[in-house]
Phi, psi and omega in degrees: 000318178300320180297319179296320180297320180296317180299315180295323179298313182291328176296321181292329177286320186290324181235117181217158178271158183239128182229110177199156180302138174260120185270119177296132178249306176239123183243121182304139180089003178241162173054038170086008181225135180283340181209149174233133180214169170065071184284151173211147184212145174222157171255146183256163179301333178272009178080357172295153173249139174242122178253130180241157170193177172273125172263108185265113192294315192253351181172197186267353186297154182285347179231149180140207179282095185233126179253163168257122184242163185216146170228153182243142170235133179248013181225038175074019177096005179289321178224158184225138179287174179296157183288142171243140174270120182264323178228126176230109182266035182063235183269004182261185188266131166235129186199189182053057179295132181227087182274154173201149178258123175273114183250011185241004181275115181298340178287341181227076186297340178267003178097152176224131180273133169254135172239104176272145180199172179237153169239157180212150182246013177197167177300150182304319180299323179285321176299320178299330177277354181100005182256058179161175186217135167254138177237160182243136186219167164212155169237159177230159175222134178252006179233043176060035173087009180280326173225159186227150179288172168292155183286144177243127182273120180243023186303316184290342180271329189239359184229162180226061182282152174244081181223059184297338178292339178268323177200132182304328182288342181271065185223056183269138181295334182295334176057050173289141185239272174298147184205139179206133165296165169307134162286121184115181186295152166272184181224156170236131177297133183260343187217167168076198186301326185256019180307129181099340179296132173260126182238132179241115174290150185201178174207164180207162165251152183229128178071194183295151178303142177240161178297148180057029176057034181286354174281351179272147174210153175270151173204186174212173171217160187209160176227136176251005182229036172060042172092002178288317178223156181230153181227142177277141169282170169296145175288136178294128187276048176231111179300138178097359177297132185228221185316128188231159178216153187219159178212152178283134173256180175285167173059043175065018185260167180220143175244127173248136186239122191235151173285137176266097184294338180296325178077003179285328173244117184273064181207165183277145176271127181249130177234130183249133178237133176261003180235040172073021177096008179281316178227168185242125181282320183205151178222137182202166173270131173265101186287348172291325183270073179295152188203138182269023191072079187207181178272157174217165181231138183231139184210134170280125186238000179171196182214140175230112185064239181260002185246150176278148175264129181243149169243137177231137181230132173197176172282101189276071183210143182277344187238334187226156172277088185200176178059056179296126187225139169258128176246145181242131175244133179257009185220050175064027176086008178289319178226159183235100191271338184235132181233125182236115177283121183272315184200143182205143180292158176261342183250354178070026182242145172072178176274086188284318174228129188233249185289152182208166171212154186244149175218140177280130180259312172205194188293341179229014179226142172232156176255147178236121175253120189210158178279136187224147172058057176064039177069022178285334181202160170248124187239165180237135176223152176254146183230127172267119187256352174208000000 
């Protein structure tokens, strides 16, 4: 009997519900946009939070007049200032915001924000067929997001399109078509051999469409000179790899966590790199991290002994975008010992909780910015994980 009580106690600690007010940040139908999707969030050295997303002007569709918008919080996410438009591609699509703060550039001792993003001139399905183009860009800010630089096009460095009729430089034999940065924050290595490296998880399709989305693969790109030049990682050798997120591990390593677009295995694809994200040592499915073919967010939040502590957030359900859960790993992502349910529907209908992103608030709290109630709003919640 004593043994049973101990087992039940540890189960109750490992899996628990989370109850706290969810603060609306972006509400569909307000501030000039009919819909808001694809959240991303970062914390700044002055403790302000910057929340980004796609502001979709005319509706919920993934293509059309889509801007990248931003809001600021100076009180830990309790309140948020009015929306600012950071990228406006006229009537075309700007999306997949991937912000990160560069804190290691001696030219900018107070830090410089990079905002990586994509533009597109057609629906993803048409781009995948070769009838359209995705490009990769970034902007920077040296005043904590109050003003932004002109956009810099890095498509030829991080993408491999075969569209010479649009630009002579876009004539790569690899014929990458659909292309997307990670939805959510990018990362900068904080320690070790690769300290200062900025890594952006990404994905692409290559060549003509294949059944079960086997033309898709995950990859990443990185810079070791604060955005002057970029390098592509090796492509992850698992067909169907899609939206990806990454985190720094111990011992100069990196973990990339990807959506399985094929949907045959309802779990996340894990790729481990021992050289800072340039190549991949091993790739496997983590069946603990169940997923309904959706986005997820990964963040390094501390260290225990010689291993990094990671947080992972996704809709932890095999069939629906629901049951948003934060999981904590104390051993570089090998196991996930703590599970915290952030939000879950009561009626089991619709996409109640979908895309999300994580930000570290202090040594025992993280923030979660996520889509709620069938994409009606993007809300912010805080989670105490220890």
